[in-house]
N, CA and C atoms as an extended XYZ file, in Angstrom:
228
Properties=species:S:1:pos:R:3:atomname:S:1:resname:S:1:resid:I:1 pbc="F F F"
N         0.435       -5.750       12.095 N   UNK     1
C         0.953       -7.094       12.034 CA  UNK     1
C         0.103       -7.903       11.059 C   UNK     1
N         0.756       -8.785       10.352 N   UNK     2
C         0.054       -9.701        9.453 CA  UNK     2
C         0.462      -11.125        9.795 C   UNK     2
N        -0.351      -12.072        9.404 N   UNK     3
C        -0.007      -13.475        9.574 CA  UNK     3
C        -0.619      -14.269        8.447 C   UNK     3
N        -0.062      -15.447        8.206 N   UNK     4
C        -0.618      -16.362        7.216 CA  UNK     4
C        -0.158      -17.771        7.530 C   UNK     4
N        -1.032      -18.713        7.244 N   UNK     5
C        -0.681      -20.120        7.358 CA  UNK     5
C        -1.655      -20.941        6.537 C   UNK     5
N        -1.232      -22.141        6.216 N   UNK     6
C        -2.060      -23.090        5.472 CA  UNK     6
C        -2.283      -24.306        6.348 C   UNK     6
N        -3.421      -24.918        6.185 N   UNK     7
C        -3.814      -26.043        7.018 CA  UNK     7
C        -4.529      -27.069        6.153 C   UNK     7
N        -4.126      -28.320        6.251 N   UNK     8
C        -4.788      -29.386        5.511 CA  UNK     8
C        -5.663      -30.193        6.461 C   UNK     8
N        -6.859      -30.513        5.993 N   UNK     9
C        -7.805      -31.293        6.797 CA  UNK     9
C        -8.402      -32.375        5.919 C   UNK     9
N        -8.488      -33.566        6.461 N   UNK    10
C        -9.060      -34.689        5.738 CA  UNK    10
C       -10.573      -34.580        5.621 C   UNK    10
N       -11.115      -35.442        4.797 N   UNK    11
C       -12.555      -35.452        4.508 CA  UNK    11
C       -13.406      -35.523        5.775 C   UNK    11
N       -12.988      -36.338        6.728 N   UNK    12
C       -13.799      -36.584        7.920 CA  UNK    12
C       -13.899      -35.379        8.851 C   UNK    12
N       -12.898      -34.496        8.846 N   UNK    13
C       -12.906      -33.391        9.812 CA  UNK    13
C       -12.960      -32.010        9.182 C   UNK    13
N       -13.006      -31.929        7.869 N   UNK    14
C       -12.921      -30.603        7.260 CA  UNK    14
C       -14.111      -29.705        7.599 C   UNK    14
N       -15.278      -30.286        7.811 N   UNK    15
C       -16.428      -29.467        8.184 CA  UNK    15
C       -16.215      -28.811        9.549 C   UNK    15
N       -15.697      -29.577       10.502 N   UNK    16
C       -15.434      -29.041       11.837 CA  UNK    16
C       -14.332      -27.994       11.799 C   UNK    16
N       -13.286      -28.247       11.002 N   UNK    17
C       -12.191      -27.286       10.886 CA  UNK    17
C       -12.704      -25.989       10.261 C   UNK    17
N       -13.506      -26.087        9.216 N   UNK    18
C       -14.085      -24.911        8.563 CA  UNK    18
C       -14.888      -24.083        9.564 C   UNK    18
N       -15.714      -24.758       10.350 N   UNK    19
C       -16.535      -24.071       11.349 CA  UNK    19
C       -15.670      -23.379       12.403 C   UNK    19
N       -14.664      -24.082       12.893 N   UNK    20
C       -13.774      -23.495       13.901 CA  UNK    20
C       -13.020      -22.285       13.352 C   UNK    20
N       -12.553      -22.382       12.112 N   UNK    21
C       -11.842      -21.251       11.510 CA  UNK    21
C       -12.765      -20.046       11.335 C   UNK    21
N       -13.994      -20.277       10.911 N   UNK    22
C       -14.939      -19.172       10.750 CA  UNK    22
C       -15.269      -18.531       12.098 C   UNK    22
N       -15.440      -19.356       13.132 N   UNK    23
C       -15.708      -18.816       14.472 CA  UNK    23
C       -14.514      -18.010       14.980 C   UNK    23
N       -13.317      -18.523       14.759 N   UNK    24
C       -12.112      -17.807       15.188 CA  UNK    24
C       -11.960      -16.495       14.424 C   UNK    24
N       -12.274      -16.516       13.148 N   UNK    25
C       -12.221      -15.299       12.331 CA  UNK    25
C       -13.139      -14.236       12.914 C   UNK    25
N       -14.362      -14.606       13.232 N   UNK    26
C       -15.326      -13.651       13.796 CA  UNK    26
C       -14.837      -13.106       15.132 C   UNK    26
N       -14.270      -13.987       15.950 N   UNK    27
C       -13.758      -13.561       17.256 CA  UNK    27
C       -12.629      -12.568       17.105 C   UNK    27
N       -11.659      -12.855       16.228 N   UNK    28
C       -10.536      -11.947       16.026 CA  UNK    28
C       -11.001      -10.596       15.492 C   UNK    28
N       -11.899      -10.612       14.530 N   UNK    29
C       -12.386       -9.358       13.962 CA  UNK    29
C       -13.198       -8.553       14.971 C   UNK    29
N       -13.832       -9.229       15.923 N   UNK    30
C       -14.557       -8.538       16.975 CA  UNK    30
C       -13.597       -7.960       18.011 C   UNK    30
N       -12.602       -8.762       18.412 N   UNK    31
C       -11.657       -8.347       19.452 CA  UNK    31
C       -10.721       -7.231       18.983 C   UNK    31
N       -10.388       -7.236       17.701 N   UNK    32
C        -9.461       -6.251       17.135 CA  UNK    32
C       -10.145       -5.517       15.980 C   UNK    32
N       -10.928       -4.495       16.297 N   UNK    33
C       -11.627       -3.758       15.232 CA  UNK    33
C       -10.628       -3.226       14.196 C   UNK    33
N       -11.004       -3.330       12.962 N   UNK    34
C       -10.137       -2.854       11.886 CA  UNK    34
C        -9.274       -3.937       11.285 C   UNK    34
N        -9.192       -5.082       11.960 N   UNK    35
C        -8.395       -6.169       11.397 CA  UNK    35
C        -9.235       -6.931       10.377 C   UNK    35
N        -8.555       -7.684        9.552 N   UNK    36
C        -9.234       -8.449        8.520 CA  UNK    36
C        -8.628       -9.847        8.477 C   UNK    36
N        -9.473      -10.859        8.518 N   UNK    37
C        -9.022      -12.253        8.439 CA  UNK    37
C        -9.744      -12.904        7.267 C   UNK    37
N        -8.982      -13.539        6.408 N   UNK    38
C        -9.518      -14.193        5.224 CA  UNK    38
C        -9.266      -15.692        5.335 C   UNK    38
N       -10.308      -16.488        5.145 N   UNK    39
C       -10.202      -17.947        5.162 CA  UNK    39
C       -10.680      -18.454        3.804 C   UNK    39
N        -9.768      -19.101        3.078 N   UNK    40
C       -10.089      -19.644        1.760 CA  UNK    40
C        -9.900      -21.155        1.827 C   UNK    40
N       -10.861      -21.878        1.283 N   UNK    41
C       -10.789      -23.346        1.280 CA  UNK    41
C       -10.636      -23.839       -0.153 C   UNK    41
N        -9.574      -24.615       -0.384 N   UNK    42
C        -9.398      -25.329       -1.646 CA  UNK    42
C        -9.844      -26.755       -1.392 C   UNK    42
N       -10.992      -27.099       -1.928 N   UNK    43
C       -11.610      -28.388       -1.652 CA  UNK    43
C       -11.242      -29.392       -2.746 C   UNK    43
N       -10.760      -30.543       -2.327 N   UNK    44
C       -10.504      -31.656       -3.227 CA  UNK    44
C       -11.372      -32.819       -2.776 C   UNK    44
N       -11.265      -33.927       -3.445 N   UNK    45
C       -12.137      -35.062       -3.157 CA  UNK    45
C       -11.980      -35.575       -1.718 C   UNK    45
N       -10.766      -35.776       -1.262 N   UNK    46
C       -10.559      -36.391        0.048 CA  UNK    46
C        -9.990      -35.456        1.107 C   UNK    46
N        -9.636      -34.239        0.733 N   UNK    47
C        -9.101      -33.317        1.719 CA  UNK    47
C        -9.321      -31.877        1.277 C   UNK    47
N        -9.161      -30.989        2.216 N   UNK    48
C        -9.257      -29.559        1.940 CA  UNK    48
C        -8.003      -28.882        2.456 C   UNK    48
N        -7.599      -27.850        1.757 N   UNK    49
C        -6.506      -27.010        2.221 CA  UNK    49
C        -7.094      -25.647        2.532 C   UNK    49
N        -6.893      -25.205        3.758 N   UNK    50
C        -7.382      -23.908        4.191 CA  UNK    50
C        -6.220      -22.929        4.196 C   UNK    50
N        -6.427      -21.784        3.560 N   UNK    51
C        -5.443      -20.709        3.541 CA  UNK    51
C        -6.007      -19.599        4.422 C   UNK    51
N        -5.282      -19.269        5.483 N   UNK    52
C        -5.746      -18.260        6.433 CA  UNK    52
C        -4.767      -17.093        6.393 C   UNK    52
N        -5.304      -15.900        6.190 N   UNK    53
C        -4.496      -14.692        6.100 CA  UNK    53
C        -5.125      -13.625        6.987 C   UNK    53
N        -4.301      -12.923        7.718 N   UNK    54
C        -4.796      -11.840        8.567 CA  UNK    54
C        -3.940      -10.604        8.409 C   UNK    54
N        -4.557       -9.437        8.515 N   UNK    55
C        -3.809       -8.190        8.422 CA  UNK    55
C        -4.452       -7.130        9.302 C   UNK    55
N        -3.689       -6.081        9.537 N   UNK    56
C        -4.118       -4.935       10.350 CA  UNK    56
C        -4.375       -5.303       11.805 C   UNK    56
N        -3.618       -6.259       12.319 N   UNK    57
C        -3.708       -6.593       13.739 CA  UNK    57
C        -2.643       -5.797       14.492 C   UNK    57
N        -2.923       -5.405       15.719 N   UNK    58
C        -1.901       -4.694       16.492 CA  UNK    58
C        -0.757       -5.651       16.854 C   UNK    58
N         0.429       -5.098       17.008 N   UNK    59
C         1.590       -5.919       17.366 CA  UNK    59
C         1.395       -6.619       18.700 C   UNK    59
N         0.575       -6.056       19.558 N   UNK    60
C         0.321       -6.670       20.863 CA  UNK    60
C        -0.442       -7.990       20.736 C   UNK    60
N        -1.026       -8.268       19.579 N   UNK    61
C        -1.798       -9.497       19.364 CA  UNK    61
C        -0.920      -10.668       18.914 C   UNK    61
N         0.372      -10.446       18.774 N   UNK    62
C         1.256      -11.485       18.256 CA  UNK    62
C         1.198      -12.764       19.092 C   UNK    62
N         1.251      -12.655       20.397 N   UNK    63
C         1.225      -13.832       21.264 CA  UNK    63
C        -0.112      -14.569       21.135 C   UNK    63
N        -1.200      -13.833       21.031 N   UNK    64
C        -2.529      -14.442       20.878 CA  UNK    64
C        -2.596      -15.228       19.571 C   UNK    64
N        -2.061      -14.665       18.504 N   UNK    65
C        -2.084      -15.318       17.199 CA  UNK    65
C        -1.217      -16.581       17.211 C   UNK    65
N        -0.060      -16.524       17.845 N   UNK    66
C         0.796      -17.715       17.935 CA  UNK    66
C         0.100      -18.833       18.693 C   UNK    66
N        -0.545      -18.493       19.782 N   UNK    67
C        -1.257      -19.493       20.570 CA  UNK    67
C        -2.434      -20.063       19.773 C   UNK    67
N        -3.145      -19.211       19.049 N   UNK    68
C        -4.254      -19.644       18.203 CA  UNK    68
C        -3.755      -20.592       17.120 C   UNK    68
N        -2.613      -20.282       16.513 N   UNK    69
C        -2.034      -21.153       15.485 CA  UNK    69
C        -1.702      -22.531       16.025 C   UNK    69
N        -1.141      -22.594       17.229 N   UNK    70
C        -0.838      -23.887       17.851 CA  UNK    70
C        -2.115      -24.671       18.128 C   UNK    70
N        -3.135      -23.974       18.575 N   UNK    71
C        -4.415      -24.622       18.876 CA  UNK    71
C        -5.037      -25.189       17.602 C   UNK    71
N        -4.951      -24.461       16.517 N   UNK    72
C        -5.500      -24.931       15.247 CA  UNK    72
C        -4.774      -26.173       14.768 C   UNK    72
N        -3.475      -26.217       14.917 N   UNK    73
C        -2.707      -27.380       14.497 CA  UNK    73
C        -3.120      -28.636       15.260 C   UNK    73
N        -3.586      -28.475       16.487 N   UNK    74
C        -4.034      -29.618       17.280 CA  UNK    74
C        -5.373      -30.156       16.802 C   UNK    74
N        -6.177      -29.356       16.117 N   UNK    75
C        -7.464      -29.799       15.606 CA  UNK    75
C        -7.305      -30.874       14.547 C   UNK    75
N        -6.221      -30.769       13.799 N   UNK    76
C        -6.059      -31.649       12.627 CA  UNK    76
C        -5.360      -32.917       13.004 C   UNK    76
């Protein structure tokens, strides 16, 4: 299974969002050995756009990823 999404964060919260995404990346890679999660930040003056891509996750992780995506959207 693969997933991808983009997330925009304003200047005031982008540091916290970056930290949360990195922590979530480490957790997913630990929980699902062999998976790969990539977090790329396009930084501009007043906001950042985070591009999150994941691959090699088992199909059984689909519900976990959907719930994680909803949780991330609440951060912003």
